[in-house]
MIDRENMAR-472437 format. One line per field, with one value per residue (C-alpha): x, y, z. Coordinates in pm, 1 decimal, padded with zeros to 6 digits, always signed. Layout:
BEGIN
c1 c(X_...)
c2 c(Y_...)
c3 c(Z_...)
//
This chain:
BEGIN
c1 c(+08683.4_+08370.1_+08441.1_+08807.8_+08713.1_+08477.7_+08731.0_+08990.3_+08719.0_+08620.7_+08991.0_+09038.3_+08931.9_+08898.5_+08837.9_+08543.4_+08402.4_+08452.3_+08255.4_+07962.3_+07965.2_+07967.4_+07670.9_+07467.2_+07573.8_+07460.5_+07133.2_+07047.6_+07165.5_+06921.7_+06634.3_+06695.3_+06704.7_+06383.6_+06205.7_+06338.2_+06235.7_+05897.2_+05824.2_+05953.2_+05864.6_+05553.0_+05347.9_+05586.2_+05531.8_+05153.1_+05179.7_+05381.6_+05108.3_+04843.0_+04968.6_+04719.4_+04449.7_+04169.3_+04072.7_+03744.4_+03470.2_+03184.7_+02839.7_+02521.9_+02307.7_+01989.5_+02163.7_+01990.9_+02105.3_+02320.2_+02147.3_+02367.5_+02280.5_+02565.3_+02810.3_+02707.1_+02549.1_+02210.2_+02141.2_+02174.2_+02482.4_+02289.1_+02044.5_+02054.4_+02128.3_+02438.9_+02692.8_+02803.8_+03141.3_+03130.7_+03088.2_+03409.1_+03638.4_+03443.7_+03649.9_+03966.7_+03782.3_+03729.3_+03944.5_+04171.1_+04179.3_+04568.2_+04523.4_+04318.6_+04591.3_+04383.3_+04035.9_+03898.8_+03546.1_+03376.0_+03093.1_+03014.1_+02791.4_+02734.8_+02834.9_+02786.5_+03119.0_+03178.7_+03482.2_+03461.7_+03507.5_+03298.5_+02928.0_+02911.7_+02841.7_+02907.3_+02798.6_+03088.7_+03120.0_+03283.2_+03383.7_+03453.8_+03756.0_+03981.7_+04340.1_+04543.5_+04265.5_+04342.5_+04120.3_+04096.9_+04001.4_+04041.1_+04384.0_+04532.4_+04525.4_+04596.1_+04648.7_+04429.7_+04312.5_+04286.4_+04634.1_+04771.3_+04502.7_+04567.3_+04958.6_+04961.5_+04785.1_+05018.5_+04972.6_+05097.0_+05054.3_+04914.9_+04628.6_+04342.1_+04329.1_+04079.4_+03920.9_+03927.4_+03583.8_+03726.8_+03980.4_+03965.5_+04181.3_+04104.9_+04152.6_+04386.3_+04107.2_+03873.8_+04149.2_+04219.0_+03847.9_+03825.9_+04166.5_+04228.4_+04569.4_+04682.9_+04607.8_+04312.9_+03963.9_+03635.0_+03292.6_+03110.2_+02743.6_+02815.3_+03080.9_+03432.5_+03715.9_+04087.9_+04251.5_+04541.4_+04658.6_+04581.9_+04571.0_+04662.6_+04518.8_+04444.2_+04091.5_+03760.5_+03918.2_+04091.0_+03741.2_+03632.9_+03670.2_+03837.2_+03695.3_+03761.1_+03489.5_+03353.5_+03315.6_+03132.3_+02895.7_+02825.3_+02756.1_+02535.3_+02332.3_+02428.9_+02630.2_+02819.7_+02732.1_+02944.7_+02844.5_+03105.2_+03434.8_+03732.7_+03942.8_+04304.0_+04345.4_+04640.9_+04490.3_+04570.9_+04570.9_+04226.6_+04215.0_+03936.7_+03822.4_+03810.3_+03566.7_+03319.3_+02995.5_+03061.2_+02705.0_+02756.7_+03064.1_+03087.7_+03167.1_+03537.6_+03585.1_+03376.6_+03611.4_+03921.3_+03765.3_+03687.7_+04022.0_+04201.2_+04268.0_+04089.8_+03927.9_+03593.8_+03627.0_+03742.3_+03443.3_+03226.4_+03365.3_+03322.1_+02950.0_+02929.6_+03085.8_+02863.5_+02519.9_+02374.7_+02669.6_+02754.3_+03115.6_+03253.8_+03602.6_+03724.9_+03797.9_+04033.0_+04262.7_+04216.5_+04269.7_+04557.3_+04744.2_+04663.6_+04805.6_+05119.9_+05188.4_+05125.9_+05363.4_+05636.1_+05584.5_+05588.2_+05911.5_+06080.4_+05970.9_+06107.0_+06435.1_+06464.7_+06372.3_+06624.9_+06901.0_+06798.7_+06802.1_+07139.9_+07284.2_+07137.3_+07287.0_+07631.9_+07615.2_+07528.0_+07801.6_+08061.7_+07939.7_+07956.1_+08311.3_+08419.2_+08274.9_+08432.9_+08773.3_+08701.9_+08559.6_+08862.6_+08864.2_+08494.0_+08556.1_+08828.6_+08614.0_+08346.0_+08602.8_+08725.7_+08377.5_+08208.2_+07841.1_+07651.4_+07484.8_+07823.9_+07954.5_+07619.6_+07631.2_+07989.8_+07911.5_+07572.8_+07742.0_+08000.0_+07726.1_+07515.8_+07813.8_+07905.9_+07546.8_+07487.4_+07798.0_+07721.8_+07352.9_+07451.5_+07689.7_+07409.6_+07173.8_+07426.2_+07499.9_+07133.3_+07025.2_+07296.7_+07178.9_+06815.5_+06918.9_+07102.4_+06818.3_+06570.8_+06768.5_+06847.0_+06514.6_+06232.8_+06397.0_+06300.3_+06516.2_+06519.1_+06647.5_+06806.5_+06504.0_+06633.4_+06323.8_+06482.2_+06785.7_+06609.2_+06452.5_+06804.7_+06966.4_+06666.9_+06686.0_+07065.5_+07011.3_+06741.9_+06954.9_+07264.6_+07078.5_+06890.7_+07186.8_+07407.7_+07155.9_+07180.4_+07546.8_+07552.0_+07284.0_+07496.9_+07790.1_+07613.9_+07550.2_+07911.8_+08077.6_+08401.1_+08587.7_+08497.4_+08590.9_+08937.3_+09008.2_+08980.9_+09271.0_+09500.5)
c2 c(+19744.6_+19848.7_+20226.1_+20168.4_+19991.7_+20273.9_+20538.0_+20378.6_+20305.4_+20680.2_+20810.5_+20562.8_+20604.7_+20976.5_+21060.1_+20851.1_+20960.4_+21317.5_+21255.0_+21103.2_+21367.9_+21653.2_+21485.3_+21475.3_+21823.3_+21971.4_+21764.6_+21886.2_+22235.3_+22261.5_+22114.7_+22345.1_+22642.1_+22548.4_+22479.5_+22808.8_+23014.4_+22848.5_+22905.0_+23259.4_+23417.5_+23242.4_+23526.7_+23769.9_+23600.9_+23600.8_+23972.6_+24042.2_+23853.5_+24063.5_+24347.0_+24207.6_+24387.2_+24279.1_+23917.3_+23966.7_+24210.5_+24322.0_+24409.5_+24500.4_+24186.2_+24356.6_+24494.5_+24507.6_+24298.5_+24473.2_+24515.5_+24532.5_+24573.6_+24511.6_+24511.4_+24846.2_+24896.2_+25072.0_+25069.9_+25406.3_+25458.3_+25544.3_+25241.9_+24977.2_+24980.1_+25074.5_+24954.7_+25185.4_+25315.9_+25334.3_+24953.5_+24881.4_+24887.9_+24572.6_+24363.0_+24415.1_+24227.1_+23903.4_+23580.7_+23644.1_+24023.7_+24020.1_+23865.3_+24142.5_+24373.9_+24651.4_+24781.0_+25012.8_+25125.0_+25275.8_+25504.5_+25570.4_+25865.8_+26093.6_+26456.6_+26768.1_+26916.1_+27270.5_+27496.8_+27842.8_+28032.8_+27816.3_+27810.5_+27441.1_+27173.1_+26794.1_+26492.0_+26247.0_+25942.2_+25984.8_+25738.3_+25826.7_+25640.3_+25626.3_+25735.9_+25719.3_+25678.3_+25587.5_+25299.5_+25263.5_+24952.6_+24955.7_+25081.5_+25006.9_+25201.8_+25100.3_+25320.5_+25180.0_+25303.3_+25262.9_+25361.2_+25061.9_+24844.0_+24949.5_+24959.4_+25001.6_+25335.2_+25603.0_+25955.6_+26281.7_+26518.5_+26427.6_+26240.6_+26429.3_+26446.9_+26201.6_+26468.8_+26748.1_+26840.4_+27051.2_+26833.2_+26568.7_+26363.4_+26311.9_+26010.6_+26102.2_+26063.0_+26277.7_+26533.9_+26546.4_+26594.7_+26876.0_+27031.4_+27017.3_+26960.6_+26944.5_+27288.1_+27378.9_+27428.0_+27270.7_+27280.4_+26950.4_+26995.1_+27350.8_+27259.7_+27415.8_+27168.9_+27188.6_+26912.1_+26765.7_+26489.7_+26315.3_+25918.4_+25676.2_+25336.8_+25163.2_+25089.0_+25270.4_+25483.3_+25686.8_+25831.9_+25913.5_+26166.5_+26026.6_+26183.4_+26159.2_+25934.7_+26212.8_+26442.3_+26171.7_+26114.1_+26489.9_+26527.2_+26210.7_+26299.5_+25963.4_+26017.6_+25718.2_+25529.7_+25286.4_+25092.6_+24816.1_+24746.9_+24573.6_+24362.4_+24255.9_+23956.4_+23709.9_+23372.4_+22999.3_+22826.2_+22644.2_+22273.7_+22016.4_+22132.5_+22497.9_+22429.0_+22230.8_+22399.3_+22482.4_+22417.3_+22042.2_+21985.9_+21803.3_+21999.4_+21907.7_+21987.6_+22298.8_+22417.1_+22333.0_+22512.8_+22817.8_+22839.6_+22808.1_+23126.0_+23027.7_+23305.1_+23155.0_+23134.3_+23492.2_+23596.7_+23384.5_+23565.5_+23899.2_+23840.7_+23738.4_+24080.5_+24271.3_+24078.6_+24305.1_+24242.8_+23970.9_+23890.8_+23712.0_+23614.2_+23748.8_+23402.6_+23517.4_+23683.6_+23439.2_+23139.1_+23309.9_+23368.3_+23007.3_+22860.1_+23064.7_+22980.9_+22605.3_+22624.2_+22798.5_+22543.6_+22248.4_+22375.5_+22421.4_+22060.4_+21932.5_+22086.0_+21957.5_+21611.2_+21608.4_+21710.8_+21429.7_+21179.9_+21291.4_+21266.6_+20928.5_+20800.2_+20954.5_+20780.9_+20449.4_+20473.6_+20573.7_+20288.4_+20014.8_+20121.1_+20137.0_+19800.6_+19626.2_+19765.8_+19639.8_+19298.6_+19112.7_+19308.5_+19215.7_+18858.8_+18842.3_+18984.4_+18730.6_+18443.8_+18557.7_+18525.9_+18870.2_+18826.7_+18979.5_+19214.6_+19342.2_+19410.2_+19578.1_+19795.9_+19907.4_+20006.8_+20180.4_+20357.3_+20496.8_+20615.1_+20773.2_+20970.4_+21087.0_+21190.0_+21377.7_+21576.7_+21651.9_+21731.4_+21986.2_+22160.1_+22138.0_+22302.3_+22584.9_+22625.7_+22603.4_+22867.9_+23101.7_+23035.5_+23102.5_+23444.9_+23543.9_+23444.8_+23623.7_+23943.8_+23929.8_+23817.5_+23883.7_+24177.3_+23995.7_+23883.7_+23500.0_+23429.3_+23092.9_+22861.3_+22605.1_+22402.8_+22303.4_+22148.7_+21818.5_+21803.4_+21848.0_+21584.3_+21347.5_+21382.9_+21331.0_+20996.9_+20901.3_+20966.8_+20804.7_+20482.0_+20462.4_+20500.3_+20265.7_+19996.2_+19799.8_+19777.1_+19678.3_+19399.8_+19268.9_+19248.4_+19033.9_+18777.0_+18737.3_+18387.3_+18457.1_+18171.8_+18259.9_+18627.6_+18525.6_+18274.1_+18549.1_+18720.3_+18422.7)
c3 c(-01417.1_-01623.7_-01574.5_-01661.2_-01981.6_-02057.0_-02009.0_-02224.9_-02485.4_-02491.4_-02557.4_-02844.5_-03216.5_-03162.9_-03522.0_-03544.7_-03208.0_-03317.2_-03640.7_-03457.7_-03191.7_-03445.8_-03627.3_-03294.5_-03208.7_-03544.1_-03525.5_-03185.1_-03254.3_-03554.1_-03365.3_-03060.7_-03288.3_-03463.0_-03127.3_-02979.6_-03294.9_-03310.8_-02926.1_-02913.7_-03249.7_-03337.9_-03218.0_-03391.4_-03721.2_-03656.3_-03588.9_-03908.4_-04084.6_-03945.9_-04157.0_-04401.8_-04186.6_-03964.1_-03933.9_-03737.1_-03795.7_-03553.1_-03678.5_-03500.5_-03452.3_-03585.4_-03880.7_-04218.8_-04502.9_-04773.8_-05101.7_-05410.9_-05769.9_-06024.7_-05748.4_-05611.1_-05265.6_-05281.1_-04914.6_-04749.0_-04550.8_-04230.1_-04270.0_-03985.1_-03627.1_-03445.2_-03190.2_-02922.6_-02897.2_-02519.8_-02526.3_-02702.0_-02395.4_-02280.2_-02553.9_-02330.9_-02052.8_-02242.4_-02181.8_-02486.5_-02428.4_-02484.7_-02824.9_-02937.7_-03092.9_-03249.1_-03304.2_-03569.5_-03535.0_-03853.2_-03900.8_-04272.9_-04389.6_-04684.2_-04640.8_-04846.7_-04929.0_-05033.5_-05055.0_-04869.5_-05192.8_-05423.3_-05436.4_-05575.9_-05327.9_-05400.6_-05206.7_-05094.1_-04884.4_-04560.7_-04280.3_-03921.5_-03766.9_-03487.6_-03579.2_-03253.7_-03006.3_-02644.6_-02518.7_-02146.0_-01959.9_-01583.0_-01510.9_-01864.7_-02176.5_-02536.6_-02850.4_-03137.9_-03472.0_-03854.1_-03939.6_-03751.8_-03879.6_-04261.7_-04271.0_-04648.3_-04642.8_-04731.1_-04580.1_-04714.9_-04421.7_-04076.2_-03929.3_-03781.5_-03409.0_-03270.5_-03038.4_-03313.6_-03470.4_-03720.2_-03891.6_-04171.7_-04432.5_-04786.0_-05016.3_-05296.3_-05572.5_-05385.0_-05316.7_-05681.8_-05761.5_-05513.4_-05592.4_-05214.1_-05034.0_-04667.6_-04518.0_-04725.9_-04563.4_-04660.4_-04517.8_-04453.7_-04408.0_-04332.1_-04071.0_-04138.2_-04128.5_-04221.4_-04430.4_-04242.5_-04494.7_-04807.9_-04792.2_-05082.7_-05008.7_-05348.3_-05252.7_-05200.3_-04924.9_-05191.7_-05287.7_-04931.1_-04653.8_-04333.6_-04027.2_-03659.4_-03524.1_-03293.7_-03605.5_-03788.3_-03509.1_-03483.9_-03861.5_-03870.1_-03556.7_-03413.2_-03084.4_-02952.9_-03282.4_-03457.0_-03776.6_-03758.1_-03590.6_-03754.5_-03504.1_-03550.2_-03314.7_-03259.7_-03353.6_-03352.6_-03695.5_-03753.6_-03695.8_-03689.0_-03341.8_-03447.0_-03736.8_-03501.5_-03378.5_-03009.5_-02908.8_-03023.9_-02817.5_-02498.2_-02187.2_-02201.8_-02569.0_-02529.6_-02252.4_-02482.1_-02783.3_-02556.9_-02404.7_-02756.1_-02939.8_-03256.1_-03460.6_-03390.1_-03015.1_-02987.5_-03191.8_-02966.9_-02658.9_-02838.4_-02880.5_-02514.7_-02415.7_-02663.0_-02668.6_-02938.8_-03172.2_-03433.9_-03467.8_-03774.6_-03892.9_-04226.4_-04374.9_-04641.5_-04381.3_-04102.9_-04327.1_-04516.6_-04185.6_-04079.9_-04414.7_-04387.0_-04020.3_-04105.7_-04394.0_-04188.8_-03909.3_-04138.9_-04304.3_-03965.3_-03867.8_-04198.3_-04147.3_-03804.5_-03901.0_-04193.0_-03941.0_-03700.2_-03976.9_-04097.3_-03764.1_-03705.6_-04030.6_-03940.4_-03605.4_-03759.0_-04000.7_-03738.1_-03495.2_-03766.3_-03873.9_-03506.7_-03430.4_-03736.1_-03618.5_-03262.2_-03338.4_-03238.7_-02901.6_-02856.1_-02948.7_-02698.5_-02428.6_-02515.5_-02502.9_-02159.5_-02011.8_-02073.0_-02126.5_-02421.3_-02168.4_-02055.5_-02397.4_-02502.4_-02188.1_-02250.7_-02608.6_-02506.5_-02223.1_-02440.9_-02692.3_-02403.5_-02258.6_-02611.9_-02695.9_-02372.4_-02418.0_-02787.5_-02684.5_-02421.8_-02681.9_-02943.4_-02703.6_-02663.2_-03021.6_-03116.1_-02857.2_-03000.7_-03358.4_-03264.5_-03092.8_-03407.3_-03644.4_-03423.6_-03440.6_-03800.4_-03947.6_-03690.0_-03505.2_-03185.7_-02895.8_-02827.1_-02489.1_-02374.4_-02297.1_-02025.2_-02094.7_-02432.6_-02266.5_-02165.3_-02492.9_-02678.9_-02446.0_-02505.5_-02889.4_-02875.8_-02692.0_-02930.7_-03242.8_-03096.0_-02976.4_-03295.5_-03501.8_-03289.4_-03202.0_-03534.6_-03507.4_-03143.0_-03203.9_-03483.3_-03253.0_-02995.6_-03259.2_-03337.8_-03234.3_-03041.7_-03184.5_-03531.4_-03486.5_-03329.1_-03596.7_-03862.4_-03680.5_-03736.4)
//
């Protein structure tokens, strides 16, 4: 009898049930889409934000302090100790190796620049870089270098080959000063090189020579030397745990901190892999990425919460109206001996079935919406995530019960005699 009453109740008042089902469907679809986007393209958004440049930098631990007068460094470019280029593959052996997206070692130096047909020689700053270097660790290889780290650099021409000892690129201001263009030849400390490209960066690089790291090491007389390394890492936004000193943490918290991809924990592991190095986060980049990601996540959760609240209010309004229209029926059931529990079970069973069906359809619609948003906005494929189905069904149940419970509880307080007398 209970199931017969439930079936008959479901097929009645179709318009009101359709309204409630639509509200639950749209609410769960929105939440499913937000969860799918957040789970699948969070790393993609982080990588897009990484176009700001490196968020970590590695120095030699015994490096000398920079000395500046009036904002100008007066420390010789070759001062201080060095890192070893041959040690850099070790960074792909740390716990968070897959979060290290790019490395860009640098070796600054001063070079004497002259043109083949000119007698005048000028001293210019130069920097040795990787351009499209293949970093090998074990059986895996990775292409890394400065162009991928500094995506805002504009190149006219081509980058020098990493293994070439006779190629270089010029910053646009230095190229204008030397009246040099791609294809021209220069002599650097007496070594002939060919200019392959001119770089426009909008910073100090415009006034520098960009050399393959191997050539810079040869000219400086420092084989295998690296002055500093910029690191682009995929990190987790900072929280209270990330800002704590790891040496002051309990073993359990230390393991949690160590196994979280905070910028500080990745820097800590880099120092473990390179004992003679000091790794620090570039706070303006790391914190900027953290702020943007938190804002995006907060906005997504706000949209999801607003959708759930709207669905809950719609269910509440629909249930209230439906119960008002059926109060004589409910009063008659109570007068014939139905208990409060039986009446409440019937009403809640109807709500649960409606919410489960709407939640399943909302999951499908939300997954389709997430896939479309991923393609259109993030250029990333978002596949159906079956883990989100229980979450969608659970949220649909929560919304429908939260919206319908007040109306059902008011119904249980009705006196059958008073309700039936109103119909007379």
